[in-house]
FIMAR-818412 format. One record per residue: x, y, z of N, C-alpha, C in turn; residue number from 0; residue in one letter. Coordinates in nm, 2 decimals. Example, Ala and Ser with C-alpha at 12.3 -4.5 7.8 and 13.67 -1.06 7.14 Angstrom:
BEGIN
1.32/-0.57/0.78/1.23/-0.45/0.78/1.32/-0.33/0.78/0/A
1.28/-0.22/0.71/1.37/-0.11/0.71/1.29/0.00/0.79/1/S
END
This chain:
BEGIN
9.24/10.38/10.10/9.33/10.31/10.01/9.39/10.41/9.93/0/M
9.53/10.43/9.93/9.60/10.53/9.86/9.59/10.50/9.71/1/K
9.60/10.60/9.63/9.62/10.59/9.48/9.74/10.67/9.44/2/T
9.76/10.62/9.29/9.86/10.70/9.22/9.79/10.79/9.11/3/M
9.84/10.91/9.13/9.79/11.01/9.05/9.90/11.13/9.03/4/S
9.87/11.21/8.93/9.97/11.32/8.91/10.11/11.26/8.87/5/G
10.20/11.33/8.91/10.35/11.29/8.87/10.40/11.18/8.98/6/T
10.41/11.06/8.90/10.46/10.93/8.96/10.59/10.90/8.92/7/C
10.69/10.88/9.01/10.83/10.85/8.94/10.87/10.72/8.95/8/V
10.89/10.66/8.83/10.95/10.53/8.84/11.10/10.55/8.85/9/P
11.14/10.52/8.95/11.28/10.57/9.00/11.39/10.48/8.94/10/M
11.51/10.57/8.89/11.62/10.50/8.86/11.67/10.40/8.99/11/I
11.76/10.31/8.97/11.83/10.24/9.06/11.98/10.28/9.06/12/T
12.02/10.37/9.15/12.16/10.40/9.16/12.24/10.30/9.18/13/P
12.36/10.28/9.09/12.46/10.18/9.11/12.61/10.25/9.15/14/M
12.69/10.16/9.19/12.83/10.18/9.21/12.90/10.16/9.06/15/T
13.02/10.20/9.08/13.11/10.17/8.96/13.13/10.03/8.95/16/E
13.11/9.97/9.04/13.14/9.82/9.06/12.99/9.74/9.03/17/S
12.89/9.82/8.99/12.77/9.78/8.95/12.69/9.71/9.06/18/E
12.70/9.75/9.18/12.62/9.69/9.29/12.52/9.81/9.31/19/D
12.41/9.79/9.38/12.32/9.89/9.40/12.37/9.99/9.50/20/V
12.35/10.12/9.49/12.41/10.21/9.58/12.30/10.27/9.67/21/D
12.26/10.22/9.79/12.15/10.22/9.87/12.16/10.37/9.94/22/F
12.27/10.42/9.94/12.31/10.56/10.01/12.25/10.63/9.91/23/D
12.30/10.63/9.78/12.24/10.73/9.68/12.08/10.72/9.66/24/S
12.03/10.59/9.67/11.89/10.57/9.68/11.82/10.65/9.79/25/L
11.87/10.64/9.90/11.81/10.72/10.00/11.81/10.86/9.97/26/E
11.92/10.91/9.90/11.96/11.06/9.87/11.84/11.09/9.74/27/R
11.82/11.01/9.67/11.73/11.02/9.55/11.59/11.03/9.62/28/L
11.55/10.93/9.70/11.42/10.95/9.76/11.39/11.08/9.82/29/T
11.48/11.14/9.90/11.48/11.27/9.96/11.46/11.37/9.87/30/E
11.54/11.36/9.75/11.53/11.47/9.65/11.39/11.46/9.57/31/Y
11.34/11.35/9.55/11.20/11.34/9.47/11.09/11.36/9.57/32/L
11.09/11.34/9.70/11.00/11.40/9.79/10.99/11.53/9.79/33/T
11.10/11.60/9.77/11.11/11.74/9.78/11.08/11.81/9.65/34/G
11.05/11.73/9.55/11.02/11.79/9.43/10.86/11.80/9.40/35/C
10.79/11.75/9.49/10.62/11.77/9.48/10.57/11.67/9.40/36/G
10.65/11.56/9.37/10.60/11.45/9.31/10.46/11.39/9.37/37/C
10.39/11.30/9.34/10.28/11.25/9.41/10.30/11.11/9.43/38/S
10.40/11.03/9.39/10.42/10.89/9.43/10.56/10.86/9.37/39/A
10.62/10.76/9.44/10.73/10.67/9.41/10.71/10.54/9.35/40/L
10.78/10.50/9.25/10.74/10.36/9.20/10.89/10.30/9.18/41/Y
10.92/10.25/9.27/11.07/10.17/9.27/11.06/10.05/9.18/42/P
11.16/10.01/9.13/11.17/9.86/9.07/11.09/9.84/8.93/43/C
11.08/9.96/8.86/11.00/9.95/8.72/11.10/9.95/8.63/44/G
11.05/9.98/8.50/11.15/9.96/8.37/11.28/10.06/8.39/45/T
11.25/10.20/8.42/11.37/10.27/8.43/11.46/10.24/8.55/46/T
11.41/10.16/8.64/11.50/10.12/8.76/11.58/9.99/8.73/47/G
11.59/9.96/8.60/11.67/9.84/8.54/11.61/9.71/8.60/48/E
11.49/9.69/8.64/11.44/9.59/8.71/11.48/9.44/8.66/49/V
11.49/9.44/8.55/11.53/9.29/8.50/11.64/9.25/8.52/50/V
11.74/9.36/8.54/11.87/9.33/8.59/11.89/9.32/8.74/51/N
11.81/9.32/8.83/11.81/9.31/8.97/11.77/9.17/9.02/52/L
11.84/9.14/9.14/11.80/9.00/9.19/11.69/9.04/9.26/53/T
11.62/8.93/9.30/11.49/8.94/9.40/11.53/9.00/9.54/54/L
11.64/8.96/9.61/11.69/9.02/9.72/11.71/9.16/9.70/55/D
11.77/9.22/9.59/11.79/9.35/9.57/11.66/9.43/9.54/56/E
11.56/9.37/9.50/11.45/9.42/9.47/11.36/9.46/9.60/57/R
11.39/9.34/9.70/11.31/9.36/9.82/11.39/9.47/9.92/58/R
11.52/9.47/9.90/11.58/9.58/9.99/11.57/9.71/9.91/59/R
11.55/9.74/9.78/11.53/9.86/9.72/11.41/9.92/9.78/60/I
11.30/9.82/9.77/11.17/9.89/9.82/11.17/9.91/9.98/61/V
11.24/9.84/10.06/11.25/9.88/10.20/11.33/10.00/10.22/62/R
11.43/10.02/10.14/11.52/10.15/10.15/11.42/10.28/10.13/63/T
11.35/10.26/10.01/11.27/10.37/9.97/11.14/10.39/10.06/64/V
11.09/10.29/10.11/10.96/10.30/10.21/11.04/10.38/10.34/65/V
11.13/10.32/10.39/11.21/10.38/10.49/11.24/10.54/10.48/66/D
11.30/10.55/10.37/11.35/10.69/10.34/11.23/10.78/10.32/67/A
11.15/10.76/10.25/11.02/10.82/10.23/10.93/10.87/10.37/68/A
10.95/10.80/10.46/10.88/10.83/10.59/10.75/10.86/10.58/69/R
10.65/10.78/10.50/10.51/10.83/10.49/10.49/10.96/10.44/70/G
10.58/11.04/10.40/10.55/11.17/10.30/10.52/11.16/10.21/71/R
10.53/11.06/10.12/10.48/11.03/9.98/10.45/10.89/9.97/72/I
10.34/10.85/9.89/10.31/10.72/9.89/10.42/10.64/9.80/73/P
10.44/10.53/9.82/10.55/10.43/9.78/10.47/10.31/9.70/74/V
10.47/10.28/9.57/10.39/10.16/9.52/10.52/10.09/9.45/75/F
10.55/9.97/9.50/10.65/9.88/9.46/10.62/9.80/9.34/76/A
10.69/9.81/9.23/10.67/9.73/9.12/10.72/9.58/9.15/77/Q
10.62/9.48/9.14/10.67/9.36/9.18/10.65/9.24/9.08/78/V
10.61/9.27/8.95/10.59/9.17/8.84/10.70/9.14/8.74/79/G
10.66/9.10/8.63/10.73/9.06/8.54/10.81/8.94/8.56/80/G
10.78/8.85/8.65/10.85/8.72/8.70/10.75/8.60/8.70/81/L
10.80/8.50/8.70/10.71/8.38/8.75/10.63/8.40/8.86/82/P
10.51/8.35/8.85/10.39/8.37/8.96/10.45/8.37/9.09/83/T
10.51/8.29/9.15/10.53/8.26/9.29/10.63/8.35/9.32/84/R
10.74/8.41/9.22/10.83/8.51/9.26/10.75/8.66/9.28/85/D
10.66/8.67/9.20/10.57/8.81/9.20/10.50/8.81/9.34/86/S
10.45/8.69/9.37/10.36/8.66/9.49/10.44/8.69/9.61/87/I
10.58/8.64/9.62/10.67/8.68/9.73/10.70/8.84/9.73/88/Q
10.73/8.88/9.63/10.77/9.03/9.61/10.65/9.11/9.66/89/L
10.53/9.06/9.63/10.40/9.15/9.65/10.38/9.13/9.81/90/A
10.40/9.03/9.88/10.38/9.01/10.01/10.53/9.08/10.09/91/M
10.61/9.09/10.04/10.73/9.16/10.10/10.70/9.31/10.08/92/D
10.65/9.36/9.99/10.62/9.51/9.97/10.51/9.53/10.08/93/A
10.41/9.46/10.11/10.31/9.49/10.19/10.37/9.48/10.35/94/W
10.45/9.38/10.37/10.51/9.39/10.50/10.62/9.49/10.53/95/H
10.67/9.53/10.42/10.76/9.66/10.43/10.70/9.79/10.43/96/A
10.58/9.80/10.43/10.51/9.92/10.44/10.47/10.01/10.33/97/G
10.50/9.94/10.21/10.45/10.03/10.08/10.32/10.03/10.07/98/A
10.28/10.14/10.01/10.14/10.17/10.01/10.05/10.13/9.89/99/D
10.12/10.04/9.81/10.05/9.95/9.71/10.15/9.89/9.62/100/G
10.11/9.83/9.53/10.22/9.77/9.44/10.16/9.79/9.26/101/I
10.25/9.76/9.18/10.22/9.74/9.05/10.27/9.62/9.02/102/G
10.20/9.55/8.93/10.24/9.43/8.87/10.24/9.43/8.71/103/I
10.39/9.42/8.68/10.40/9.41/8.53/10.37/9.27/8.48/104/L
10.31/9.27/8.35/10.29/9.16/8.29/10.41/9.05/8.30/105/T
10.38/8.92/8.29/10.50/8.83/8.28/10.57/8.87/8.12/106/P
10.70/8.85/8.13/10.78/8.87/8.01/10.81/8.77/7.93/107/T
10.86/8.79/7.83/10.94/8.68/7.73/10.84/8.60/7.65/108/Y
10.78/8.51/7.74/10.69/8.41/7.67/10.53/8.49/7.64/109/Y
10.48/8.49/7.54/10.35/8.51/7.51/10.24/8.43/7.57/110/P
10.18/8.49/7.66/10.06/8.42/7.74/9.92/8.46/7.65/111/L
9.83/8.35/7.69/9.69/8.39/7.66/9.61/8.45/7.77/112/D
9.48/8.48/7.74/9.42/8.55/7.83/9.39/8.49/7.96/113/D
9.37/8.37/7.94/9.35/8.27/8.05/9.47/8.28/8.13/114/R
9.57/8.26/8.09/9.71/8.27/8.18/9.74/8.40/8.24/115/E
9.71/8.49/8.17/9.73/8.63/8.23/9.62/8.65/8.34/116/M
9.49/8.62/8.33/9.40/8.65/8.43/9.44/8.56/8.55/117/L
9.49/8.44/8.53/9.53/8.34/8.65/9.64/8.43/8.73/118/D
9.74/8.47/8.64/9.85/8.54/8.69/9.81/8.65/8.80/119/Y
9.72/8.75/8.75/9.68/8.87/8.82/9.60/8.82/8.94/120/Y
9.52/8.72/8.92/9.44/8.68/9.04/9.52/8.62/9.15/121/I
9.62/8.54/9.12/9.71/8.48/9.21/9.80/8.58/9.28/122/R
9.85/8.68/9.21/9.95/8.78/9.28/9.85/8.89/9.35/123/V
9.75/8.94/9.30/9.68/9.05/9.38/9.59/8.96/9.50/124/A
9.58/8.86/9.49/9.50/8.77/9.58/9.61/8.73/9.70/125/G
9.73/8.75/9.70/9.82/8.71/9.80/9.85/8.84/9.90/126/S
9.80/8.96/9.86/9.78/9.07/9.95/9.65/9.10/10.00/127/V
9.64/9.17/10.11/9.51/9.20/10.16/9.42/9.28/10.06/128/P
9.27/9.27/10.07/9.18/9.32/9.98/9.19/9.47/9.98/129/K
9.23/9.53/10.09/9.24/9.68/10.09/9.38/9.73/10.06/130/D
9.47/9.64/10.00/9.61/9.69/9.95/9.58/9.71/9.81/131/F
9.61/9.83/9.76/9.58/9.88/9.63/9.69/9.81/9.52/132/P
9.62/9.78/9.42/9.72/9.71/9.31/9.70/9.78/9.18/133/V
9.79/9.78/9.11/9.78/9.86/8.98/9.84/9.74/8.87/134/Y
9.78/9.73/8.77/9.82/9.63/8.66/9.93/9.72/8.58/135/I
10.04/9.67/8.52/10.12/9.75/8.46/10.17/9.68/8.33/136/Y
10.12/9.74/8.22/10.16/9.69/8.07/10.25/9.76/8.02/137/G
10.35/9.70/7.94/10.43/9.77/7.84/10.48/9.69/7.74/138/I
10.37/9.64/7.66/10.39/9.56/7.54/10.53/9.56/7.46/139/P
10.56/9.67/7.43/10.69/9.69/7.34/10.79/9.65/7.42/140/G
10.79/9.60/7.54/10.94/9.57/7.60/10.89/9.41/7.68/141/M
10.78/9.40/7.72/10.74/9.29/7.80/10.66/9.18/7.72/142/A
10.64/9.20/7.58/10.55/9.10/7.49/10.42/9.10/7.51/143/V
10.36/9.08/7.63/10.23/9.05/7.64/10.15/9.19/7.64/144/N
10.03/9.18/7.57/9.95/9.32/7.55/9.82/9.29/7.62/145/R
9.76/9.37/7.70/9.64/9.38/7.79/9.52/9.43/7.68/146/L
9.43/9.37/7.66/9.32/9.42/7.58/9.22/9.49/7.70/147/S
9.13/9.59/7.67/9.05/9.63/7.76/8.94/9.54/7.83/148/P
8.92/9.42/7.73/8.82/9.32/7.79/8.88/9.24/7.87/149/S
9.02/9.20/7.88/9.10/9.13/7.96/9.11/9.21/8.09/150/L
9.14/9.32/8.07/9.16/9.41/8.20/9.02/9.43/8.28/151/V
8.93/9.45/8.22/8.80/9.42/8.28/8.77/9.29/8.36/152/E
8.81/9.19/8.30/8.78/9.06/8.35/8.87/9.05/8.46/153/K
9.02/9.08/8.49/9.08/9.10/8.57/9.03/9.19/8.70/154/I
8.99/9.31/8.67/8.94/9.41/8.77/8.82/9.34/8.81/155/A
8.72/9.27/8.76/8.60/9.22/8.81/8.65/9.12/8.91/156/D
8.77/9.04/8.89/8.80/8.92/8.98/8.88/8.96/9.09/157/A
8.94/9.09/9.07/9.03/9.13/9.18/8.99/9.27/9.24/158/C
8.91/9.29/9.34/8.88/9.40/9.40/8.97/9.52/9.46/159/E
9.09/9.46/9.46/9.19/9.56/9.50/9.29/9.61/9.38/160/N
9.26/9.54/9.26/9.32/9.61/9.15/9.22/9.72/9.11/161/I
9.31/9.85/9.13/9.21/9.98/9.11/9.25/10.06/8.99/162/I
9.35/10.02/8.92/9.38/10.10/8.81/9.50/10.02/8.72/163/G
9.54/10.09/8.61/9.64/10.03/8.53/9.72/10.15/8.49/164/I
9.86/10.10/8.47/9.96/10.20/8.41/10.00/10.11/8.25/165/K
9.99/10.18/8.17/9.98/10.13/8.04/10.08/10.21/7.94/166/Y
10.18/10.16/7.91/10.28/10.25/7.82/10.25/10.22/7.68/167/S
10.16/10.26/7.63/10.13/10.28/7.49/10.06/10.44/7.47/168/V
10.08/10.45/7.30/10.03/10.60/7.28/9.90/10.59/7.21/169/S
9.80/10.49/7.25/9.67/10.49/7.19/9.56/10.53/7.30/170/D
9.53/10.64/7.26/9.43/10.70/7.35/9.29/10.63/7.33/171/I
9.24/10.57/7.22/9.14/10.49/7.23/9.14/10.37/7.34/172/L
9.25/10.30/7.34/9.28/10.22/7.44/9.25/10.26/7.58/173/T
9.33/10.37/7.60/9.33/10.44/7.72/9.18/10.48/7.78/174/L
9.11/10.52/7.67/8.95/10.56/7.70/8.88/10.43/7.75/175/M
8.91/10.32/7.69/8.83/10.21/7.71/8.89/10.15/7.85/176/S
9.00/10.17/7.90/9.04/10.15/8.02/8.94/10.23/8.14/177/F
8.95/10.35/8.10/8.86/10.46/8.18/8.73/10.42/8.20/178/K
8.67/10.35/8.12/8.54/10.31/8.13/8.50/10.19/8.20/179/R
8.61/10.12/8.25/8.61/10.00/8.35/8.56/10.05/8.49/180/I
8.47/9.96/8.54/8.40/9.99/8.69/8.32/10.13/8.66/181/R
8.24/10.13/8.57/8.16/10.27/8.56/8.28/10.39/8.57/182/N
8.38/10.40/8.51/8.46/10.51/8.49/8.54/10.54/8.62/183/N
8.54/10.44/8.70/8.62/10.46/8.85/8.74/10.40/8.83/184/C
8.79/10.33/8.71/8.93/10.26/8.72/9.03/10.37/8.68/185/F
9.12/10.36/8.75/9.23/10.47/8.75/9.32/10.44/8.65/186/R
9.35/10.55/8.57/9.45/10.50/8.44/9.57/10.60/8.43/187/V
9.70/10.53/8.44/9.81/10.61/8.43/9.89/10.59/8.30/188/L
9.95/10.67/8.27/10.03/10.65/8.10/10.18/10.68/8.14/189/V
10.26/10.67/8.03/10.41/10.68/8.04/10.46/10.82/7.95/190/S
10.42/10.79/7.81/10.50/10.89/7.73/10.45/11.04/7.78/191/P
10.56/11.12/7.80/10.53/11.24/7.83/10.48/11.32/7.71/192/A
10.51/11.27/7.59/10.48/11.36/7.46/10.32/11.36/7.46/193/Q
10.23/11.28/7.52/10.10/11.29/7.50/10.04/11.32/7.64/194/M
10.09/11.40/7.74/10.03/11.43/7.88/9.90/11.50/7.86/195/L
9.92/11.61/7.77/9.82/11.71/7.76/9.68/11.63/7.72/196/L
9.71/11.54/7.58/9.59/11.50/7.51/9.53/11.39/7.61/197/P
9.60/11.32/7.70/9.54/11.21/7.78/9.47/11.28/7.89/198/V
9.54/11.40/7.94/9.47/11.47/8.06/9.31/11.51/8.01/199/L
9.30/11.53/7.89/9.17/11.55/7.81/9.07/11.46/7.83/200/A
9.13/11.34/7.82/9.03/11.21/7.84/9.00/11.17/7.97/201/I
9.07/11.23/8.08/9.06/11.19/8.23/9.15/11.10/8.27/202/G
9.27/11.08/8.23/9.37/11.00/8.27/9.43/11.05/8.41/203/V
9.46/10.97/8.50/9.48/11.02/8.63/9.61/11.06/8.66/204/D
9.73/11.02/8.59/9.85/11.07/8.61/9.95/10.99/8.52/205/G
10.07/11.02/8.53/10.18/10.98/8.45/10.29/10.90/8.53/206/I
10.34/10.81/8.48/10.46/10.72/8.54/10.56/10.72/8.43/207/V
10.67/10.82/8.44/10.74/10.85/8.32/10.87/10.87/8.38/208/S
10.98/10.79/8.31/11.13/10.81/8.35/11.16/10.94/8.35/209/G
11.12/11.04/8.28/11.16/11.19/8.28/11.11/11.23/8.41/210/N
11.03/11.17/8.49/10.98/11.25/8.61/11.10/11.24/8.71/211/C
11.20/11.15/8.71/11.33/11.15/8.78/11.40/11.27/8.78/212/N
11.39/11.37/8.66/11.47/11.49/8.65/11.37/11.59/8.63/213/V
11.27/11.59/8.56/11.18/11.70/8.51/11.05/11.70/8.57/214/F
11.04/11.66/8.71/10.89/11.65/8.77/10.83/11.77/8.78/215/S
10.93/11.89/8.80/10.88/12.02/8.81/10.79/12.06/8.70/216/E
10.84/12.04/8.58/10.77/12.07/8.46/10.64/12.00/8.44/217/D
10.65/11.86/8.48/10.53/11.78/8.47/10.44/11.81/8.59/218/I
10.47/11.84/8.70/10.36/11.90/8.81/10.30/12.02/8.75/219/N
10.38/12.11/8.68/10.32/12.23/8.62/10.21/12.20/8.53/220/E
10.23/12.10/8.45/10.13/12.06/8.34/9.99/12.03/8.41/221/M
9.99/11.96/8.52/9.86/11.92/8.60/9.82/12.06/8.65/222/F
9.91/12.15/8.71/9.84/12.25/8.75/9.77/12.36/8.67/223/R
9.85/12.37/8.56/9.79/12.44/8.46/9.67/12.39/8.39/224/L
9.65/12.26/8.39/9.54/12.19/8.30/9.43/12.22/8.42/225/F
9.45/12.20/8.54/9.34/12.23/8.63/9.29/12.34/8.64/226/K
9.36/12.45/8.61/9.33/12.60/8.62/9.29/12.65/8.47/227/E
9.28/12.54/8.38/9.23/12.56/8.24/9.31/12.66/8.17/228/K
9.44/12.67/8.19/9.53/12.76/8.13/9.58/12.71/7.97/229/E
9.48/12.69/7.88/9.49/12.62/7.74/9.62/12.66/7.70/230/T
9.63/12.79/7.68/9.76/12.82/7.59/9.90/12.79/7.66/231/A
9.89/12.81/7.79/10.03/12.77/7.86/10.03/12.62/7.86/232/K
9.93/12.54/7.87/9.95/12.38/7.85/10.00/12.35/7.73/233/C
9.95/12.41/7.61/10.02/12.38/7.48/10.16/12.42/7.48/234/R
10.20/12.53/7.52/10.32/12.56/7.53/10.42/12.48/7.60/235/A
10.38/12.44/7.71/10.45/12.35/7.81/10.46/12.20/7.76/236/L
10.36/12.16/7.67/10.35/12.03/7.61/10.45/12.01/7.52/237/Q
10.47/12.13/7.45/10.57/12.12/7.33/10.71/12.11/7.40/238/E
10.74/12.17/7.52/10.87/12.17/7.59/10.86/12.02/7.62/239/R
10.79/11.95/7.70/10.78/11.82/7.73/10.80/11.74/7.64/240/L
10.75/11.75/7.51/10.79/11.66/7.41/10.93/11.67/7.37/241/S
10.99/11.80/7.36/11.12/11.79/7.33/11.22/11.72/7.40/242/L
11.18/11.73/7.54/11.27/11.67/7.65/11.23/11.53/7.64/243/I
11.13/11.48/7.61/11.10/11.32/7.59/11.17/11.27/7.48/244/A
11.17/11.34/7.38/11.23/11.28/7.25/11.37/11.29/7.28/245/E
11.43/11.39/7.34/11.57/11.38/7.37/11.63/11.28/7.49/246/A
11.54/11.24/7.55/11.56/11.16/7.65/11.52/11.00/7.61/247/M
11.46/10.98/7.51/11.40/10.85/7.47/11.50/10.75/7.47/248/A
11.61/10.76/7.39/11.71/10.63/7.37/11.79/10.66/7.51/249/D
11.82/10.55/7.58/11.87/10.53/7.70/11.85/10.60/7.82/250/K
11.71/10.61/7.84/11.64/10.70/7.91/11.71/10.70/8.06/251/E
11.72/10.56/8.13/11.78/10.56/8.24/11.91/10.62/8.25/252/A
11.99/10.57/8.16/12.13/10.63/8.16/12.13/10.78/8.16/253/A
12.04/10.83/8.06/12.04/10.98/8.08/11.97/11.04/8.21/254/K
11.89/10.99/8.26/11.83/11.03/8.40/11.96/11.01/8.49/255/C
12.03/10.92/8.50/12.15/10.90/8.59/12.26/11.02/8.58/256/K
12.29/11.05/8.44/12.39/11.14/8.40/12.35/11.28/8.47/257/A
12.21/11.28/8.45/12.17/11.44/8.49/12.15/11.44/8.64/258/L
12.13/11.34/8.72/12.10/11.33/8.85/12.24/11.34/8.92/259/L
12.33/11.26/8.87/12.46/11.29/8.91/12.53/11.41/8.90/260/C
12.51/11.48/8.79/12.55/11.61/8.76/12.50/11.72/8.88/261/R
12.36/11.66/8.92/12.29/11.75/9.02/12.35/11.73/9.16/262/K
12.42/11.60/9.18/12.49/11.57/9.31/12.37/11.49/9.39/263/G
12.26/11.46/9.31/12.18/11.35/9.39/12.22/11.24/9.42/264/V
12.28/11.15/9.30/12.34/11.03/9.32/12.49/11.05/9.29/265/I
12.56/10.95/9.34/12.70/10.94/9.33/12.77/10.91/9.20/266/K
12.71/10.83/9.14/12.78/10.77/9.02/12.66/10.77/8.90/267/S
12.68/10.77/8.77/12.60/10.76/8.68/12.62/10.61/8.62/268/D
12.66/10.51/8.69/12.70/10.39/8.64/12.55/10.30/8.62/269/A
12.56/10.22/8.52/12.46/10.12/8.48/12.50/10.00/8.50/270/M
12.41/9.89/8.53/12.42/9.74/8.54/12.45/9.69/8.39/271/R
12.55/9.61/8.35/12.56/9.56/8.24/12.46/9.45/8.22/272/G
12.40/9.43/8.12/12.46/9.48/7.96/12.43/9.64/7.94/273/P
12.36/9.70/8.00/12.35/9.84/7.98/12.48/9.91/8.01/274/Q
12.50/10.03/7.95/12.62/10.10/7.98/12.57/10.25/8.01/275/R
12.67/10.33/8.09/12.66/10.47/8.09/12.67/10.54/7.97/276/K
12.64/10.67/7.97/12.66/10.74/7.85/12.83/10.78/7.85/277/L
12.88/10.80/7.75/13.02/10.84/7.72/13.03/10.98/7.74/278/N
13.14/11.05/7.72/13.16/11.18/7.76/13.09/11.28/7.66/279/E
13.10/11.25/7.53/13.05/11.30/7.41/12.90/11.30/7.44/280/A
12.84/11.20/7.48/12.69/11.19/7.50/12.64/11.27/7.61/281/E
12.73/11.28/7.70/12.67/11.35/7.83/12.69/11.50/7.77/282/K
12.78/11.53/7.72/12.78/11.68/7.69/12.68/11.72/7.61/283/N
12.64/11.65/7.50/12.53/11.68/7.41/12.40/11.69/7.50/284/E
12.37/11.59/7.59/12.26/11.57/7.67/12.25/11.70/7.75/285/L
12.38/11.76/7.83/12.37/11.86/7.92/12.37/11.99/7.86/286/F
12.41/12.02/7.71/12.39/12.12/7.63/12.25/12.15/7.61/287/S
12.18/12.04/7.56/12.05/12.05/7.53/11.96/12.08/7.65/288/F
11.97/12.02/7.76/11.91/12.05/7.89/11.92/12.19/7.93/289/V
12.04/12.23/7.92/12.07/12.37/7.98/12.00/12.47/7.87/290/D
12.00/12.44/7.75/11.93/12.53/7.65/11.80/12.54/7.68/291/E
11.71/12.40/7.69/11.58/12.41/7.70/11.53/12.46/7.83/292/I
11.61/12.44/7.94/11.57/12.48/8.08/11.60/12.63/8.10/293/I
11.71/12.67/8.07/11.74/12.78/8.10/11.72/12.90/7.97/294/V
11.74/12.85/7.85/11.71/12.92/7.73/11.57/12.95/7.73/295/G
END
């Protein structure tokens, strides 16, 4: 059973200027990220503008990434955030497409109680084989529903193929509670790059951050330095990652697209409405900052 660890990329979804998914650029992006030493690809996540995609687009995006990756890097498709039956269908589609696993975002918009959340995960995780790895995905700041450690433990007890969680919060105590599930065998992934070094110290397995689309080499380096116990270098790199994350925080997907477009990886930095791409002043400010922090 494959897992997510290290630098996992919640891929942006390239768009044409007419706001259609640019599948040619998506193939190039997959090739680019595969060559950057990333550990896994995670299409159709928050950075991928998932709430603005149709079900058919999500299916085709996953198939495109799986085919372009050609088994060189694991692909975990994000299939949740939807009514249960739609998430089930996307989960089954991802399995049939050859994905290595899935992430399941909590349902969005409507607040759910623990019983509803438990039923959702049991039904979606149960729609794929028991040896097909599944991650819970929580981002309460955007998707409303919060996952307590006690609820996650109940979900894990009920679904043997749920092997971990990606949780987008900056609460180390909650992350430590997740780590204790299944006798410390539950895998935990985080999002904010500002806290990468602190969470590595508590045994977190990896990061799924939009910044990985552009700055994966720096994030890879943090894992290497931490493993080699280069404490002073880790602290210096964490400061650099924090500055990058702060600069990328607002309109992260649009900023990733602008930088990837400048690199020639994708053809256009277009976003799908209601989101917008950066204007020229915003691009110039971003490019100046990146050039200064990367080169300077």
